[in-house]
C-alpha positions in Angstrom: -1.7 -33.3 -30.6 1.4 -31.1 -30.7 2.6 -28.0 -32.5 6.1 -26.7 -31.8 6.5 -22.9 -31.6 9.8 -21.2 -31.0 9.3 -17.4 -31.0 12.1 -15.3 -29.7 12.4 -15.3 -25.9 11.6 -11.6 -25.3 8.0 -10.9 -25.8 7.3 -7.2 -26.3 4.3 -5.0 -26.8 5.0 -5.1 -30.5 5.9 -8.7 -30.9 3.6 -11.3 -29.4 3.6 -15.1 -29.2 2.0 -16.5 -32.3 0.6 -19.2 -30.0 -1.4 -16.7 -28.0 -3.0 -14.8 -30.9 -6.3 -13.0 -30.2 -9.5 -15.1 -30.3 -11.0 -15.2 -33.8 -13.5 -12.4 -34.4 -12.2 -10.1 -31.6 -11.2 -7.5 -34.2 -14.8 -7.4 -35.3 -15.9 -5.8 -32.0 -13.1 -3.2 -32.0 -15.4 -0.3 -32.6 -18.1 -1.7 -30.4 -15.9 -1.5 -27.3 -15.4 2.3 -27.7 -16.6 4.0 -24.4 -20.3 4.9 -24.4 -21.5 7.3 -21.7 -25.2 7.0 -22.7 -27.3 6.0 -19.7 -28.7 2.5 -19.9 -32.5 1.9 -20.3 -34.6 1.6 -17.2 -34.9 -2.1 -17.7 -31.7 -3.4 -16.2 -31.9 -6.7 -18.0 -31.9 -5.3 -21.5 -29.2 -3.5 -23.4 -29.0 -0.4 -25.5 -30.7 -2.3 -28.4 -32.9 -5.4 -28.6 -29.9 -7.3 -30.0 -27.9 -6.7 -26.8 -27.9 -8.5 -23.4 -26.9 -7.2 -20.0 -25.0 -9.2 -17.4 -23.7 -8.2 -14.0 -20.3 -9.3 -12.7 -17.2 -7.7 -11.1 -14.2 -5.9 -12.5 -11.9 -8.9 -11.6 -8.8 -6.7 -11.2 -6.6 -6.5 -8.2 -6.6 -3.0 -6.9 -7.6 -3.8 -3.4 -11.3 -4.3 -4.2 -11.7 -6.8 -7.1 -15.5 -6.9 -6.5 -16.5 -3.5 -7.9 -19.8 -4.4 -9.4 -19.9 -3.8 -13.2 -22.5 -4.1 -15.9 -21.5 -5.9 -19.1 -23.1 -5.5 -22.6 -23.0 -8.5 -24.8 -23.5 -8.4 -28.6 -23.4 -11.4 -30.9 -21.7 -13.4 -28.2 -19.0 -10.9 -27.4 -18.5 -8.7 -24.4 -18.4 -5.3 -26.1 -18.8 -2.8 -23.2 -18.4 -2.8 -19.4 -19.5 0.1 -17.1 -20.2 0.7 -13.4 -23.7 0.1 -12.1 -24.0 3.7 -11.1 -27.2 4.1 -13.1 -28.9 1.8 -10.6 -28.9 4.5 -7.9 -26.4 7.2 -9.0 -27.1 9.4 -6.0 -26.2 6.8 -3.4 -22.6 6.8 -2.2 -22.3 3.0 -2.5 -22.5 3.4 -6.3 -19.5 5.7 -6.6 -17.2 2.9 -7.4 -15.9 1.8 -10.8 -13.1 3.3 -12.9 -11.6 3.2 -16.4 -9.7 0.0 -15.5 -13.0 -2.0 -15.1 -14.3 -0.6 -18.4 -11.4 -2.1 -20.3 -12.6 -5.6 -19.6 -13.6 -6.3 -23.2 -10.0 -5.6 -24.3 -8.7 -7.7 -21.5 -10.8 -10.7 -22.7 -9.7 -10.3 -26.3 -6.2 -9.1 -25.9 -3.2 -10.4 -27.9 -1.4 -11.8 -24.8 -4.4 -14.0 -23.9 -3.3 -17.7 -23.5 -5.9 -19.6 -25.4 -4.8 -23.3 -25.0 -2.4 -25.4 -22.9 1.2 -24.7 -23.6 4.1 -27.0 -22.7 7.7 -25.6 -22.4 9.8 -26.5 -25.5 13.0 -24.8 -24.6 14.8 -23.6 -21.4 12.7 -22.1 -18.6 12.0 -18.5 -19.3 13.0 -18.8 -23.0 9.5 -18.3 -24.3 9.4 -21.4 -26.5 6.2 -23.4 -26.3 4.5 -26.5 -27.7 0.7 -26.5 -27.9 -0.8 -29.6 -26.4 -4.3 -30.8 -25.5 -6.0 -30.4 -22.2 -5.9 -34.2 -21.7 -2.1 -34.2 -22.3 -1.7 -31.2 -20.0 -3.7 -32.6 -17.1 -2.0 -36.1 -17.5 1.4 -34.5 -17.4 0.6 -32.4 -14.4 -1.0 -35.2 -12.3 1.8 -37.6 -13.2 4.3 -35.1 -11.8 2.1 -34.6 -8.7 1.6 -38.2 -8.0 5.3 -39.0 -8.4 6.3 -36.2 -6.1 3.9 -37.3 -3.4 4.8 -40.9 -3.7 8.5 -40.2 -3.2 8.5 -37.2 -0.9 5.1 -37.1 0.8 1.9 -35.0 0.5 3.6 -31.7 1.1 5.8 -32.1 -2.0 3.1 -30.5 -4.2 2.2 -26.9 -3.5 -0.4 -24.4 -4.8 0.9 -20.8 -4.8 -1.8 -18.1 -5.1 -2.3 -14.4 -4.7 -5.3 -12.0 -4.6 -6.6 -11.8 -8.2 -10.3 -12.3 -8.7 -13.3 -12.9 -6.5 -15.6 -15.9 -6.0 -16.3 -18.9 -3.8 -15.8 -21.4 -6.6 -12.7 -20.1 -8.4 -11.0 -17.6 -6.1 -8.3 -18.7 -3.6 -9.9 -16.6 -0.8 -7.6 -17.4 2.1 -4.4 -15.4 2.5 -3.2 -16.5 5.9 -1.2 -19.7 6.4 -3.2 -20.5 9.6 -4.3 -23.9 11.0 -6.9 -24.8 10.1 -7.0 -22.7 6.9 -9.9 -20.3 6.7 -10.3 -20.5 2.9 -13.7 -20.8 1.3 -12.7 -21.5 -2.3 -14.4 -24.7 -3.3 -12.0 -25.5 -6.1 -8.7 -25.1 -4.2 -9.7 -25.9 -0.6 -11.4 -29.2 -1.4 -8.4 -30.3 -3.4 -5.8 -29.4 -0.8 -7.9 -31.0 2.0 -8.1 -34.2 -0.1 -4.4 -34.3 -1.1 -2.7 -32.7 1.9 -0.9 -30.4 -0.5 1.1 -27.4 0.7 -0.5 -24.0 0.1 1.8 -21.0 -0.6 0.0 -17.8 0.3 0.8 -14.2 -0.9 3.3 -11.9 0.8 2.3 -8.5 -0.6 0.3 -6.3 1.8 0.5 -9.0 4.6 1.9 -6.5 7.1 -1.4 -4.8 7.8 -3.4 -8.0 7.5 -1.4 -9.8 10.1 -1.1 -6.9 12.5 -4.8 -6.5 12.2 -5.1 -10.1 13.3 -3.0 -9.3 16.4 -4.6 -5.9 17.2 -8.1 -6.0 15.8 -7.1 -2.9 13.8 -9.9 -3.4 11.3 -12.6 -3.0 13.9 -11.7 0.7 13.7 -11.7 0.8 9.9 -14.4 2.7 8.0 -15.7 3.1 4.5 -14.5 6.1 2.5 -17.8 7.9 3.1 -16.9 8.3 6.8 -14.5 11.1 6.1 -17.6 13.3 5.6 -17.9 13.4 9.4 -14.2 14.3 10.0 -12.7 17.7 10.9 -9.1 16.5 10.4 -8.0 13.9 7.9 -4.5 12.4 7.8 -3.8 10.9 4.4 -0.9 8.8 5.5 0.9 6.8 2.8 -2.2 6.9 0.6 -3.0 8.8 -2.5 -6.8 8.7 -3.2 -6.6 11.1 -6.2 -4.0 8.9 -8.0 -5.0 5.4 -6.8 -8.6 5.4 -5.6 -10.9 7.9 -7.2 -14.0 6.7 -5.3 -12.3 7.6 -2.0 -11.3 11.0 -3.3 -14.9 11.8 -4.1 -15.6 11.8 -0.3 -12.3 13.4 0.7 -13.0 16.3 -1.6 -16.5 16.7 -0.2 -15.1 16.7 3.3 -12.6 19.4 2.4 -15.4 21.5 0.9 -17.2 21.0 4.2 -14.3 22.6 6.1 -12.2 19.6 7.0 -8.4 20.1 7.3 -6.5 17.7 4.9 -3.0 16.6 5.8 -0.8 14.4 3.6 2.2 12.5 4.9 4.1 11.0 2.0 7.7 11.2 0.5 6.0 12.1 -2.8 4.1 15.3 -3.5 1.3 13.5 -5.3 -2.0 14.8 -6.4 -3.7 14.4 -3.0 -0.8 16.3 -1.4 -1.3 19.1 -3.9 -4.8 19.6 -2.6 -4.0 19.3 1.1 -3.7 22.0 3.7 -0.5 20.6 5.2 2.1 18.3 3.6 4.8 16.4 5.4 7.4 15.0 3.0 8.5 12.2 5.4 11.7 10.2 4.7 10.8 6.6 3.6 10.4 4.0 6.3 10.3 6.5 9.1 6.5 6.8 9.5 6.6 4.8 12.7 9.0 7.2 14.3 6.9 10.2 13.2 3.8 8.6 14.8 5.6 8.1 18.1 6.8 11.7 18.1 3.2 12.9 17.5 2.2 10.7 20.5 4.8 12.3 22.8 3.8 15.9 21.8 0.2 15.1 22.5 1.1 13.7 25.9 3.4 16.6 26.7 0.6 19.1 26.0 -2.1 17.0 27.7 -4.3 16.8 24.7 -5.1 13.2 25.9 -8.6 11.7 25.9 -8.2 10.1 29.4 -11.8 8.7 29.4 -11.1 6.8 26.1 -7.8 5.4 27.4 -9.4 4.2 30.6 -12.6 2.6 29.2 -12.0 1.8 25.6 -8.3 0.9 25.3 -5.8 -1.5 26.8 -4.1 1.5 28.7 -5.3 0.5 32.2 -4.4 -3.2 31.9 -1.7 -4.2 34.4 1.5 -5.5 33.0 3.7 -7.9 34.9 7.5 -7.7 34.9 7.7 -10.6 32.4 5.7 -8.6 29.9 2.5 -10.6 30.2 -0.7 -9.0 31.6 -2.2 -9.7 35.0 -5.3 -11.9 34.6 -8.0 -13.0 37.1 -6.4 -16.4 37.5 -3.2 -14.7 38.7 -5.1 -13.4 41.7 -7.0 -16.7 42.3 -10.3 -15.1 41.0 -12.9 -17.1 39.1 -13.1 -16.7 35.3 -16.1 -14.8 33.8 -18.8 -16.6 31.8 -18.5 -15.8 28.1 -20.5 -16.8 25.0 -21.5 -20.4 24.4 -18.9 -22.5 22.7 -20.5 -24.1 19.6 -18.3 -27.2 20.0 -19.2 -27.9 23.6 -22.5 -26.2 24.0 -21.2 -24.6 27.2 -20.3 -21.0 28.0 -16.6 -20.2 27.5 -14.6 -19.2 30.5 -12.9 -15.7 30.1 -9.8 -15.1 32.2 -10.2 -11.4 32.0 -7.4 -8.8 32.3 -7.1 -7.1 35.7 -7.3 -3.3 36.2 -7.2 -1.1 39.4 -10.3 0.6 40.6 -8.9 3.8 42.2 -12.3 4.8 43.7 -12.7 1.5 45.5 -9.1 0.7 46.0 -9.6 -2.7 44.5 -8.3 -4.9 41.7 -10.8 -6.6 39.3 -11.9 -7.4 35.8 -11.4 -4.9 33.1 -14.8 -5.9 31.8 -16.6 -4.8 35.0 -14.7 -1.9 36.5 -15.6 1.6 35.2 -12.9 4.3 35.0 -9.9 2.2 36.1 -6.5 3.8 36.7 -4.6 4.6 33.6 -1.4 5.4 35.4 0.4 3.8 38.3 2.5 1.0 39.6 1.3 -1.5 42.2 2.0 -4.8 44.0 -0.8 -7.3 44.2 -0.9 -11.1 44.6 2.9 -11.3 44.7 3.3 -9.5 41.4 4.8 -6.1 40.7 2.6 -4.5 38.0 2.4 -1.3 36.0 -0.3 0.0 33.8 0.2 -0.6 30.1 0.0 3.1 29.5 2.8 4.0 31.9 5.0 1.2 30.5 4.4 2.3 26.9 5.0 6.0 27.7 8.3 5.1 29.3 9.3 3.1 26.2 8.5 5.9 23.7 10.1 8.9 25.5 13.1 8.9 23.2 11.0 9.7 20.2 10.8 13.5 20.6 9.7 16.0 18.0 13.2 17.3 17.7 14.7 13.9 17.0 11.8 13.1 14.6 12.6 16.2 12.7 16.1 14.8 12.1 15.1 11.2 11.5 12.0 11.9 9.3 13.5 15.0 7.7 10.4 17.0 8.4 10.4 20.5 10.1 9.6 20.2 13.8 6.9 22.9 13.6 5.0 20.8 11.0 5.1 17.8 13.3 3.7 19.9 16.1 1.0 21.3 14.0 -0.1 17.9 12.8 -0.2 16.7 16.5 -2.3 19.7 17.5 -4.8 19.4 14.7 -5.2 15.6 15.1 -5.7 15.9 18.9 -7.8 19.0 19.1 -9.7 19.5 15.8 -11.8 16.4 16.2 -13.3 14.1 15.1 -10.1 13.1 13.2 -9.1 10.0 11.3 -6.0 8.3 9.9 -6.8 7.5 6.3 -4.2 4.8 5.5 -4.2 1.7 3.5 -1.2 -0.4 2.5 1.3 2.4 1.7 3.1 2.3 5.0 3.3 -1.5 5.0 6.0 -2.3 2.4 9.1 -2.0 4.6 10.7 -4.5 6.9 9.9 -2.4 9.9 6.3 -1.7 8.9 4.6 -4.0 11.4 5.3 -1.5 14.2 3.6 1.3 12.3 0.1 -0.2 13.0 0.8 -0.5 16.8 2.0 3.1 16.7 -1.1 4.3 14.8 -3.3 2.6 17.4 -1.5 4.4 20.2 -1.8 7.7 18.5 -5.6 7.2 17.8 -6.2 6.0 21.4 -4.4 8.9 23.0 -6.8 11.3 21.2 -9.9 9.2 21.4 -10.2 9.2 17.6 -11.6 5.7 17.4 -15.1 4.3 17.5 -17.0 7.5 16.9 -18.4 9.2 13.8 -15.6 10.7 11.7 -12.9 8.6 13.3 -11.0 5.7 11.8 -7.5 4.1 11.9 -7.8 2.6 8.5 -9.9 3.7 5.5 -11.3 1.3 3.0 -10.2 2.7 -0.3 -13.1 1.0 -2.1 -16.6 0.7 -0.9 -17.9 -2.6 0.2 -20.0 -4.6 -2.3 -23.1 -2.8 -3.3 -25.2 -5.6 -2.2 -25.4 -5.1 1.6 -26.6 -8.6 2.4 -23.1 -9.5 3.4 -22.0 -12.2 5.8 -21.8 -9.6 8.5 -25.5 -9.0 7.8 -26.4 -12.6 8.6 -25.7 -15.0 5.8 -24.3 -18.4 6.8 -20.7 -19.4 6.2 -19.6 -21.3 3.2 -17.4 -23.6 5.3 -19.7 -26.6 4.8 -19.0 -26.4 1.1 -15.3 -27.2 1.5 -15.7 -30.1 4.0 -14.0 -33.3 2.8 -14.2 -36.7 4.5 -10.9 -37.7 6.0 -9.5 -34.3 5.2 -5.7 -33.9 5.5 -4.1 -31.0 7.2 -1.4 -29.8 4.8 1.4 -27.2 5.3 0.6 -23.6 4.7 3.5 -21.1 4.2 4.0 -17.6 2.8 5.2 -18.1 -0.8 8.1 -15.7 -0.5 9.8 -18.2 1.8 10.3 -20.4 -1.3 14.0 -19.5 -1.8 14.7 -20.5 1.8 12.7 -23.8 1.4 14.4 -24.8 -1.9 17.8 -24.1 -0.4 17.4 -26.2 2.7 14.5 -28.5 2.0 13.1 -27.3 5.4 11.0 -24.6 6.9 10.9 -23.8 10.6 13.2 -26.7 11.3 10.8 -29.2 9.7 11.2 -31.1 6.4 9.4 -29.4 3.5 10.6 -31.0 0.2 8.5 -29.0 -2.3 8.9 -30.4 -5.8 5.9 -29.4 -7.9 4.3 -25.9 -7.7 1.1 -24.8 -9.3 0.6 -21.0 -9.5 -2.9 -19.6 -9.7 -4.4 -16.1 -9.5 -1.0 -14.4 -9.0 2.1 -13.2 -10.8 4.9 -13.3 -8.2 7.7 -12.8 -10.7 6.3 -9.4 -11.6 5.0 -8.2 -8.3 6.7 -9.8 -5.3 10.0 -8.7 -3.9 13.2 -10.6 -4.4 12.4 -11.5 -8.0 15.8 -13.0 -8.9 15.9 -15.1 -5.7 12.4 -16.4 -6.6 13.5 -17.3 -10.1 16.5 -19.2 -8.8 14.2 -21.1 -6.4 11.8 -21.9 -9.2 14.7 -23.3 -11.3 15.2 -25.9 -8.5 11.7 -27.3 -8.8 11.0 -30.5 -10.6 7.9 -29.1 -12.2 6.4 -25.6 -12.3 2.8 -25.1 -13.6 1.1 -21.7 -14.0 -2.6 -21.3 -14.6 -3.1 -17.8 -16.0 -5.4 -16.0 -18.5 -2.3 -14.2 -20.0 1.3 -14.9 -20.7 2.6 -13.3 -17.5 6.2 -12.9 -16.3 5.5 -15.9 -14.0 4.0 -18.0 -16.8 7.1 -17.5 -18.9 9.1 -19.6 -16.4 6.6 -22.4 -16.4 6.9 -25.9 -17.6 3.2 -25.9 -18.3 0.8 -23.0 -18.8 -2.9 -23.6 -18.4 -5.4 -21.1 -20.0 -7.9 -19.8 -17.5 -11.3 -18.1 -18.0 -11.7 -14.5 -16.9 -14.4 -13.0 -14.7 -17.0 -12.5 -17.5 -16.5 -16.0 -18.8 -17.7 -17.8 -15.6 -20.4 -17.8 -13.0 -19.5 -17.3 -9.4 -20.6 -15.7 -6.1 -18.8 -13.5 -3.6 -18.9 -14.5 0.0 -22.4 -15.9 -0.1 -24.1 -12.6 -1.0 -23.5 -11.5 -4.6 -23.8 -13.4 -7.9 -21.3 -12.8 -10.7 -23.0 -13.8 -14.0 -21.4 -15.5 -16.9 -21.7 -13.2 -19.9 -19.8 -15.0 -22.6 -18.2 -18.3 -23.4 -14.5 -18.6 -22.5 -12.1 -17.6 -25.2 -10.3 -20.3 -27.1 -9.8 -23.4 -24.9 -9.8 -21.5 -21.6 -11.4 -23.2 -18.6 -12.5 -22.1 -15.2 -10.5 -23.0 -12.1 -13.3 -25.2 -11.1 -13.1 -27.1 -14.4 -9.4 -27.5 -14.0 -9.6 -28.8 -10.4 -12.4 -31.3 -11.4 -10.1 -32.6 -14.2 -7.2 -32.8 -11.7 -9.3 -34.7 -9.2 -10.4 -37.2 -11.8 -6.8 -37.9 -13.0 -5.6 -38.1 -9.4 -8.1 -40.9 -8.7 -10.9 -39.1 -6.7 -13.5 -38.2 -9.3 -16.2 -37.7 -6.7 -14.3 -34.9 -4.8 -16.6 -32.2 -6.2 -19.9 -33.6 -5.3 -22.1 -30.8 -6.6 -22.5 -28.9 -9.9 -21.4 -25.2 -9.9 -25.0 -24.2 -9.7 -25.6 -26.4 -6.7 -22.6 -24.9 -4.9 -23.8 -21.4 -5.7 -27.3 -22.1 -4.5 -25.9 -23.5 -1.2 -23.9 -20.4 -0.7 -26.7 -17.9 -1.6 -29.9 -19.5 -0.5 -29.5 -18.8 3.2 -32.4 -17.8 5.5 -31.1 -14.2 5.6 -30.8 -14.0 1.8 -34.3 -15.6 1.3 -35.8 -13.0 3.7 -34.1 -10.2 1.8 -34.2 -11.3 -1.8 -30.6 -12.2 -2.4 -31.1 -15.8 -3.5 -29.7 -17.5 -6.6 -33.0 -17.3 -8.3 -33.4 -13.7 -7.3 -30.1 -12.8 -9.0 -30.9 -14.9 -12.1 -34.2 -13.0 -12.5 -32.9 -9.5 -11.8 -29.1 -9.6 -12.4 -28.2 -6.9 -10.0 -29.8 -6.4 -6.5 -29.1 -3.7 -4.0 -30.8 -3.1 -0.7 -29.8 -0.9 2.2 -30.0 -1.6 5.9 -33.3 0.3 6.5 -34.9 -1.9 3.8 -33.8 -5.3 5.1 -35.0 -7.9 7.6 -32.6 -8.1 10.5 -30.2 -10.9 11.0 -30.8 -13.4 13.8 -29.4 -12.2 17.1 -26.3 -14.0 18.3 -26.8 -16.3 21.3 -24.7 -16.6 24.5 -23.3 -14.1 26.9 -21.5 -10.9 25.9 -17.9 -11.2 24.8 -15.1 -9.2 26.4 -15.4 -5.5 26.1 -14.0 -4.0 22.9 -10.8 -2.1 23.5 -8.2 -0.5 21.2 -5.0 -2.6 21.3 -1.6 -0.9 21.1 0.1 -3.5 23.4 0.0 -7.1 22.3 0.3 -9.5 25.2 1.0 -12.6 23.1 2.3 -11.7 19.6 2.9 -14.7 17.3 4.1 -15.2 13.8 1.9 -15.9 10.8 4.2 -18.6 9.6 5.7 -21.5 11.6 9.1 -20.1 10.7 11.0 -21.2 13.9 12.2 -17.7 14.6 12.5 -16.6 18.2 10.6 -13.3 18.8 12.0 -10.5 20.9 8.8 -9.9 22.9 10.0 -6.5 24.2 10.0 -5.3 20.6 7.0 -7.1 19.3 4.5 -6.3 22.1 4.7 -2.5 22.3 4.8 0.5 20.1 8.3 0.8 18.7 10.5 2.1 15.9 12.9 -0.3 14.2 15.7 0.8 11.9 15.1 -0.4 8.4 17.3 -3.1 7.1 18.4 -1.2 4.0 16.2 1.9 3.4 18.0 4.1 5.8 20.6 6.9 5.9 22.4 4.7 8.5 22.7 1.8 6.1 26.2 0.8 5.1 25.0 0.9 1.5 23.7 4.4 1.6 26.9 6.1 0.4 27.1 3.8 -2.6 23.4 3.9 -3.3 22.1 7.2 -2.0 18.5 7.1 -3.4 15.5 5.5 -1.7 13.5 3.6 -4.3 9.8 2.9 -3.8 6.7 2.2 -5.8 3.0 3.1 -5.4 -0.4 1.8 -6.5 -1.1 3.8 -9.6 -4.6 4.7 -10.9 -4.1 3.0 -14.2 -2.7 -0.3 -12.9 -4.2 -3.2 -11.0 -0.8 -4.6 -10.0 0.2 -6.7 -13.1 -3.3 -7.7 -14.1 -3.9 -5.1 -16.9 -1.5 -6.4 -19.4 -1.5 -5.2 -23.0 -4.8 -3.2 -22.7 -4.9 -0.6 -25.6 -6.8 2.0 -23.6 -4.5 1.6 -20.6 -1.5 1.8 -22.9 -2.7 5.2 -24.1 -3.0 6.4 -20.6 0.3 5.0 -19.4 2.3 4.2 -22.5 5.5 3.0 -20.9 7.1 2.4 -17.5 9.0 5.5 -16.1 10.8 6.5 -13.0 10.2 9.9 -11.2 13.2 11.7 -10.0 13.6 15.1 -8.3 15.0 17.8 -10.5 18.0 18.4 -8.2 18.9 14.8 -8.2 18.5 14.6 -12.0 20.6 17.7 -12.5 23.4 16.2 -10.4 23.4 13.2 -12.6 23.0 15.0 -16.0 19.5 13.6 -16.5 17.0 15.6 -18.4 13.2 15.1 -19.0 12.5 12.0 -21.0 16.1 10.6 -20.9 16.6 6.9 -20.8 18.1 5.9 -17.5 19.4 2.9 -15.7 18.4 2.3 -12.1 20.6 -0.2 -10.3 22.0 -1.7 -7.1 23.9 -4.8 -6.3 20.9 -7.1 -7.0 19.8 -5.9 -10.4 18.7 -3.1 -12.7 16.0 -1.6 -14.8 16.1 0.6 -17.8 13.3 3.0 -18.6 12.5 6.7 -19.2 12.8 9.4 -16.6 10.2 12.0 -15.5 12.0 14.9 -13.8 9.8 16.6 -11.3 9.7 18.8 -8.2 7.1 16.5 -6.7 9.3 13.9 -4.9 12.0 14.2 -2.3 15.5 14.8 -3.7 16.8 11.5 -2.0 14.0 9.4 -3.6 12.9 7.9 -6.9 9.5 6.4 -7.8 9.9 3.0 -9.4 7.3 1.7 -11.8 5.1 -1.1 -10.4 3.1 -3.8 -12.1 4.8 -3.7 -15.4 6.0 -6.9 -17.2 9.4 -7.8 -18.5 8.3 -7.0 -22.1 7.5 -3.4 -21.1 11.0 -2.4 -19.9 13.8 -1.5 -22.2 16.0 -3.8 -20.2 15.9 -5.4 -16.7 13.0 -5.4 -14.3 12.0 -3.0 -11.5 11.5 -5.8 -9.0 15.1 -7.1 -9.7 16.2 -4.3 -7.4 14.2 -5.7 -4.5 15.2 -8.3 -1.9 13.5 -11.0 0.2 13.3 -9.6 3.7 10.8 -11.6 5.8 10.2 -10.0 9.2 9.7 -12.4 12.1 6.0 -11.7 12.5 4.0 -11.0 9.3 5.7 -12.6 6.3 5.4 -9.3 4.5 6.7 -8.5 1.1 9.0 -5.5 1.8 9.4 -4.4 -1.8 10.1 -0.8 -0.9 13.2 -1.7 1.2 15.5 -0.4 -1.5 18.5 1.7 -1.9 19.7 2.4 -5.5 21.4 4.8 -7.9 20.4 6.2 -11.3 22.6 7.0 -14.3 22.1 7.8 -18.0 21.7 4.6 -20.0 24.4 4.2 -22.6 22.6 1.4 -24.4 25.2 -1.2 -23.7 24.6 -4.9 -23.0 24.2 -5.9 -19.4 
């Protein structure tokens, strides 16, 4: 079947593709989806009326916690209302999640930009001209392209490019690191790539923190938002809980009411800053410098927790002249016995780090010596060694408060006051999330934060944290950490192939050279799922040019996204409430309604692909059988979290005091937990072939930004720092064309300081053009006092249709640091001018 459609290329909020019209009958529920704040009946499986049904699933957005549990009301086969599950136990802090974004799910399901059936490109890429085809035609076209590419160029010629959207072991892409072997648990994607040897292209956004956590164990010192209630000093560093995470603000506000001192460090005087006791308007990309200046001031005033440094950090480890650490084997000492290796059945040998026991005058294992020397240089076993602490202190001496005041453009007395409060008004915590991680030099920030926290002992105790989860964990507490088994067995495939995994933002480099890390990687066919890189990733124009070089580009998306517009084939995908799934082996997401139009789940699509590729038995279980295997574990059976339990009750919540304990781990104790601010063996997330400067990557450090700096050669031409933030009414680009959201944020806007606006003749509400050498965007201006005069806030998450002209990510560039593969989309210098309405 075929039906040629050629609407104009520029879809707008007022002009939508005829081929993606709303599903029939959606208008009939328009009044039914009006917010209703009436409490639900006590019976959680019934609705407001006998004609209604209740289902439990998740928001399905992408705000850092897509698994906020939600309750859906279904009437006459339509999802008409979604609300948080707070009525289950409204007094418990775990039920403080959920926001207006999740409650717009009905409008998301039945929106006008929903893709309802497969679409084949009928014009040039990006022109928005489509031909409707059948699913059989679509899958045949896609698999023919895949098979041809693999036959000519090898298994890695086809690639699956995913991001973070959604949640679930069947349909979600679940693994964000291009590690070997991949750690993904998605049955649909992982079984297919293991069978085919296909390349996997992982997301780049927010990877700085994630990879640095992999190197430092940073997340072992993270905490839920409720932990701020135990803090006396709270540093909101690059985070805005009022404007981006209302559930976190609930706890921060309570902590402030309890007497905690609230400090905000941010270039923008946002809503959280307005309610803080102290505000530092730091210059963008200089957070790492500020952290090291705080460290030096704390050391100079001896506000140091020496006991924590000695016994709970890497400070006493002995560093050799080549930068590596002194280990037992270096001194001819026997390794220690560790936990049993599951593969061999024998205890692992631990070549522990060596420290110096001052009291005994001996060198020995850091796991066995109490109160080792934190300072000093020694000679032992033919090695000249120095404590990590002394080495690090010598390296950071240059980052003084006085210099930081100049570099960060913050008064010296404010820096000193923050240092004093954080070091002496304890317990204290650094409440950060991803806000400091969107610059090229961001990877160093997390080492610097760990040093700052270690110096003061603000880790591992009540009221301390180095990273704050801005959304609570799943309300069901029978999580994998609580004892459920892994879902790894579900993705095992006989004769599995080990394909290539690479951060997706390397695509321009790969398409230019046909190689990656010095090895051939001839990618020809790309399938995008659960992501929208052309709206959200940095270097948009470079990505578009790379996509144009592909033989075939397929996008599986519920909506006609910016990325889908450049596809050769668009596949309509079911949304959260239209499919059954489970999160991590401990929470069931119920299917509430049938998929709109001809939409299918990712599992359905991968089953069709496997059949056409010639391996119809790849998915050897039904969806229900996979879900039962994930949920029906011994721990879940003992605590009532099985598949049948969920089918009966819909939503289940138990808390630690009510649950049977998990089985104890076997084997000897592992190495003692220590805060890591010196990385002995840093390594890159991608096999990118880049040589690391170990002196830089191992220790706390400040690196000059590539572009976002007053020292940049481009700064005179483009004097404004452009950055974007995670707004409360966005979930990246997920919430497209949602009427309620459109009322709350009707159009994309920049924020510009009143002094900068006056200098450029810009008034409130003027249409302006933001530009640099890479691109431009045209939108309205908000003139404010609440941002530094040298900065503008760029809109994030909007689609091409929403801008008057251009795109905000056209101003960004692809800057891949050597370690993390991070999307540095705030590495921007730009200028603003009044828009004259002329053609670009």
